[in-house]
C-alpha positions in Angstrom: -296.1 130.5 -206.5 -292.6 130.9 -207.8 -291.1 129.4 -210.9 -289.8 126.4 -209.0 -293.0 125.7 -207.2 -294.0 122.8 -209.5 -290.7 121.1 -208.9 -291.1 121.6 -205.1 -294.6 120.0 -205.2 -293.2 117.1 -207.2 -290.4 116.6 -204.7 -292.9 116.8 -201.8 -295.1 114.2 -203.3 -292.2 111.7 -203.0 -292.3 112.0 -199.2 -295.4 109.8 -198.8 -294.0 107.2 -201.3 -290.6 107.0 -199.5 -292.3 106.9 -196.1 -294.7 104.2 -197.2 -291.8 102.0 -198.5 -289.9 102.2 -195.2 -292.9 101.9 -193.0 -294.1 98.9 -194.8 -290.8 97.1 -194.5 -290.4 98.0 -190.8 -294.0 96.9 -190.3 -292.9 93.3 -191.2 -291.1 93.2 -187.8 -292.9 95.8 -185.6 -296.7 96.0 -185.6 -298.4 99.3 -184.9 -296.4 102.2 -183.6 -296.9 104.1 -186.9 -296.6 107.6 -185.3 -293.3 106.5 -183.8 -292.0 105.1 -187.1 -292.9 108.4 -188.7 -291.0 110.4 -186.1 -288.0 108.2 -186.7 -288.2 109.0 -190.4 -288.3 112.7 -189.6 -285.2 112.3 -187.5 -283.5 110.5 -190.4 -284.5 113.3 -192.8 -283.2 116.1 -190.5 -280.1 114.4 -189.1 -281.6 114.6 -185.6 -281.1 112.1 -182.8 -283.9 110.3 -181.0 -284.5 109.1 -177.4 -287.0 106.3 -177.1 -288.5 105.7 -173.7 -290.7 102.8 -172.7 -291.1 99.8 -170.5 -289.0 96.7 -171.3 -290.4 94.4 -174.0 -292.0 97.1 -176.2 -289.7 96.4 -179.2 -287.6 99.6 -178.8 -284.5 97.7 -179.9 -286.3 95.8 -182.6 -287.8 99.0 -184.0 -284.4 100.7 -184.5 -282.7 97.6 -185.8 -285.6 97.1 -188.3 -285.3 100.7 -189.5 -281.5 100.3 -190.1 -282.2 97.1 -192.1 -284.8 98.8 -194.2 -282.4 101.5 -195.1 -279.5 99.2 -195.8 -277.0 101.3 -193.7 -274.3 100.2 -191.3 -275.8 99.5 -187.9 -274.2 99.1 -184.5 -275.7 98.4 -181.1 -274.1 99.5 -177.8 -275.6 97.9 -174.7 -275.1 100.4 -171.9 -274.2 98.9 -168.5 -272.9 100.3 -165.3 -269.4 99.0 -166.1 -269.2 100.5 -169.6 -266.2 102.7 -170.4 -266.0 105.7 -172.8 -263.4 103.8 -174.8 -266.0 101.0 -175.3 -268.0 103.6 -177.3 -265.6 105.8 -179.2 -262.6 103.4 -179.4 -259.0 103.6 -178.1 -255.4 103.7 -179.2 -253.5 100.4 -179.3 -249.7 100.3 -179.2 -248.1 98.3 -181.9 -244.7 97.1 -180.7 -243.4 96.1 -184.1 -244.2 99.6 -185.5 -243.4 101.5 -182.4 -246.5 103.6 -182.6 -250.2 103.8 -181.5 -252.9 102.9 -184.0 -256.6 103.7 -183.5 -259.1 101.0 -182.9 -262.4 102.6 -183.8 -265.4 101.8 -181.6 -269.0 101.0 -182.5 -269.9 104.7 -182.7 -268.4 104.6 -186.3 -271.7 103.5 -188.0 -274.5 105.2 -189.8 -277.2 104.3 -187.2 -276.1 103.7 -183.7 -278.4 102.1 -181.1 -277.5 103.2 -177.6 -279.6 100.6 -175.8 -280.7 101.4 -172.3 -278.5 104.5 -172.2 -279.6 105.5 -168.7 -278.2 102.4 -167.2 -274.6 103.8 -167.5 -273.2 106.6 -165.3 -273.1 110.2 -166.6 -269.4 110.0 -167.5 -270.1 107.3 -170.1 -273.3 109.0 -171.3 -271.3 112.2 -171.9 -268.9 110.2 -174.2 -271.7 110.6 -176.9 -271.9 114.4 -176.6 -269.1 115.3 -179.1 -270.3 112.5 -181.5 -273.9 113.6 -181.4 -273.2 117.3 -181.9 -270.0 117.5 -184.0 -270.3 114.2 -185.9 -266.7 113.4 -184.8 -264.7 111.9 -182.0 -261.2 112.7 -180.6 -258.6 110.1 -179.5 -255.1 111.0 -178.6 -255.4 114.5 -179.9 -256.6 113.3 -183.3 -260.1 114.0 -184.7 -261.9 111.2 -186.5 -264.9 112.1 -188.6 -268.0 109.8 -188.3 -269.7 108.4 -191.4 -272.6 110.2 -193.1 -275.4 109.9 -192.5 -274.9 109.4 -188.7 -277.7 109.2 -186.1 -277.9 108.0 -182.5 -281.1 106.4 -181.5 -281.1 105.8 -177.8 -283.5 103.8 -175.7 -284.1 104.2 -172.0 -286.3 102.7 -169.4 -288.4 105.0 -167.2 -286.1 106.7 -164.6 -288.1 105.3 -161.7 -286.9 101.8 -162.5 -284.1 100.0 -160.6 -280.5 100.8 -161.7 -281.2 103.9 -163.9 -279.5 107.3 -164.0 -281.2 110.5 -165.3 -279.5 111.9 -168.4 -277.7 115.2 -168.1 -279.7 118.2 -169.5 -276.9 119.0 -171.9 -277.2 115.6 -173.4 -281.0 115.6 -173.5 -281.0 118.8 -175.5 -279.0 117.1 -178.3 -281.9 114.8 -179.0 -284.3 116.1 -181.6 -287.2 113.9 -180.3 -288.1 112.2 -177.0 -290.6 109.6 -178.0 -292.8 107.7 -175.5 -293.7 104.1 -176.5 -296.9 102.6 -175.2 -298.2 99.1 -175.1 -299.6 97.8 -178.4 -303.3 97.6 -179.0 -305.1 94.3 -178.3 -305.6 93.7 -182.1 -301.9 94.3 -182.8 -300.8 92.1 -179.9 -303.1 89.3 -181.1 -301.7 89.6 -184.6 -298.1 89.6 -183.2 -298.7 86.3 -181.3 -300.3 84.6 -184.3 -297.6 85.8 -186.7 -294.4 85.4 -184.7 -295.3 82.9 -181.9 -293.4 80.2 -183.5 -289.6 80.1 -182.9 -288.9 79.5 -186.6 -291.1 82.3 -188.0 -289.0 85.4 -187.3 -289.4 88.3 -189.7 -286.8 88.9 -192.4 -286.3 92.4 -193.8 -284.6 93.8 -196.9 -283.3 97.2 -197.7 -285.8 99.4 -199.5 -283.7 102.6 -199.3 -280.1 103.6 -198.8 -277.9 106.1 -197.0 -277.3 107.9 -200.4 -281.0 108.2 -201.0 -281.5 109.6 -197.5 -278.9 112.3 -198.0 -280.5 113.2 -201.3 -284.0 113.4 -199.7 -282.7 115.9 -197.2 -282.3 118.4 -200.0 -286.0 118.0 -200.8 -286.8 118.8 -197.2 -284.7 121.9 -197.3 -286.8 123.1 -200.2 -290.0 123.1 -198.1 -291.2 126.7 -197.6 -291.8 128.2 -194.1 -293.7 131.5 -194.1 -292.6 134.3 -191.8 -295.8 134.0 -189.8 -295.2 130.3 -189.1 -291.6 131.0 -188.1 -292.8 133.6 -185.6 -295.4 131.1 -184.4 -292.9 128.4 -183.7 -290.5 130.8 -182.0 -293.4 132.0 -179.8 -294.2 128.4 -178.8 -290.6 127.9 -177.7 -290.2 131.2 -175.9 -293.5 130.6 -174.0 -291.7 127.9 -172.0 -289.1 130.4 -170.9 -291.8 132.9 -169.9 -293.4 130.3 -167.7 -290.1 129.4 -166.1 -289.4 133.1 -165.3 -292.7 133.5 -163.4 -292.3 134.3 -159.7 -292.8 131.4 -157.2 -295.2 133.1 -154.9 -298.2 134.0 -157.1 -301.3 132.8 -155.3 -303.4 130.2 -157.2 -300.9 130.0 -160.1 -298.0 127.7 -159.3 -295.0 128.0 -161.6 -295.0 124.8 -163.6 -291.5 125.0 -165.2 -288.1 125.5 -163.6 -286.4 126.2 -167.0 -287.5 126.6 -170.6 -286.3 125.3 -173.9 -283.0 126.4 -175.5 -282.6 128.0 -179.0 -281.6 124.6 -180.2 -285.3 123.7 -179.6 -286.3 126.4 -182.2 -284.0 124.9 -184.8 -285.3 121.4 -184.0 -288.9 122.4 -184.2 -288.3 124.3 -187.5 -286.5 121.3 -189.1 -289.0 118.7 -187.8 -291.9 120.8 -189.0 -290.5 120.9 -192.5 -289.8 117.2 -192.6 -293.3 116.5 -191.3 -294.9 118.7 -194.0 -292.8 117.0 -196.7 -293.8 113.5 -195.5 -297.4 114.6 -195.8 -297.1 115.8 -199.3 -296.9 119.5 -198.6 -294.4 122.0 -200.0 -294.9 124.5 -197.2 -295.3 124.3 -193.4 -298.6 125.1 -191.7 -299.2 125.8 -188.0 -300.8 122.3 -187.8 -297.5 120.7 -188.9 -295.7 122.6 -186.1 -298.3 121.6 -183.5 -298.0 117.9 -184.6 -294.3 117.6 -183.7 -294.2 120.2 -180.9 -294.6 117.8 -177.9 -292.0 115.3 -179.2 -289.4 118.1 -179.8 -290.1 119.9 -176.5 -290.9 117.4 -173.7 -287.3 116.6 -172.8 -286.1 120.2 -173.1 -288.1 121.7 -170.3 -287.8 121.1 -166.6 -290.8 120.7 -164.3 -290.8 122.8 -161.1 -291.2 121.2 -157.7 -294.8 122.6 -157.6 -295.7 120.9 -160.8 -294.2 117.6 -159.7 -296.1 117.7 -156.4 -299.3 118.3 -158.3 -298.3 115.5 -160.8 -298.4 117.8 -163.7 -296.5 116.4 -166.7 -294.4 118.2 -169.3 -296.9 117.2 -172.0 -299.7 118.9 -170.1 -297.8 122.1 -169.8 -297.0 122.0 -173.5 -300.6 121.3 -174.4 -301.6 124.4 -172.5 -299.0 126.5 -174.3 -300.4 125.2 -177.7 -303.9 126.2 -176.5 -302.9 129.7 -175.3 -300.5 130.7 -178.1 -302.2 132.7 -181.0 -302.2 130.8 -184.3 -301.5 132.7 -187.5 -304.6 133.1 -189.6 -302.9 132.1 -192.8 -299.7 130.4 -193.8 -299.0 131.2 -197.4 -297.0 129.0 -199.6 -293.9 130.2 -201.4 -294.7 133.3 -203.4 
């Protein structure tokens, strides 16, 4: 261990404490979904954006709003509809006759945590209005660039694509989300508790801030201090590159259909690397192990690969392909801590 290893371990031990504070506060409004809450915390710690997918009524909107309230940051919600315009998101220039000039009217994108609700109910032109904001943390109006506040994250919700009135997101936009998270129905016990706790109209949960944007920015430095061994780096790169190897396979191999039409981008490597570090830190470790990478691999990758026609016809899912990659990729025997 190096001279600073004790400090790193001390910093890493703060991860579970911070996560527990935030999770406990969010849990006052949303029961269960602890793995999803943890992934949202990882996104906050890495500055990554999140795409939440699930059927209506699974508390996707409530979950993001509760997270913003627990952090005490500025929150804005954008309800995506087919008639939404890009200016409704980023803002527009308004002419002031008395001054003889245009002044900017900043849109709801100028917040710390932006909820893009039902993002796939708007056409691609409107969806693409988020691209510059998500990647560059800035928007451009009338040739002038306006920097977004820090921290800045987009958490988008979408209904399954097969539902009425939805549009698939462009691949370029999907690749800018760190995670794609799939929300399922709550357990029977959680649903019974939910009905008993919040069945009355007047008994809605009230949340208070247990963290802040300033604390979140400071915690990101602790995540940066988490060590990643060369063997683990090679392992995560191999996991990403395996998707491209599958996509490059010929179509006419008997008995072995090509399951992917395209593999993950280099941005996926960066996302997997950062998410693995944040996951390790939240679990009290000052170094990343292969198990940490495996834990976040499906959530980082499922929206960055494209299923082939053969896979779709056989009803093979992206998660099944990723699980097979995890099974077949050699795992490093040891993952040493910082030396």
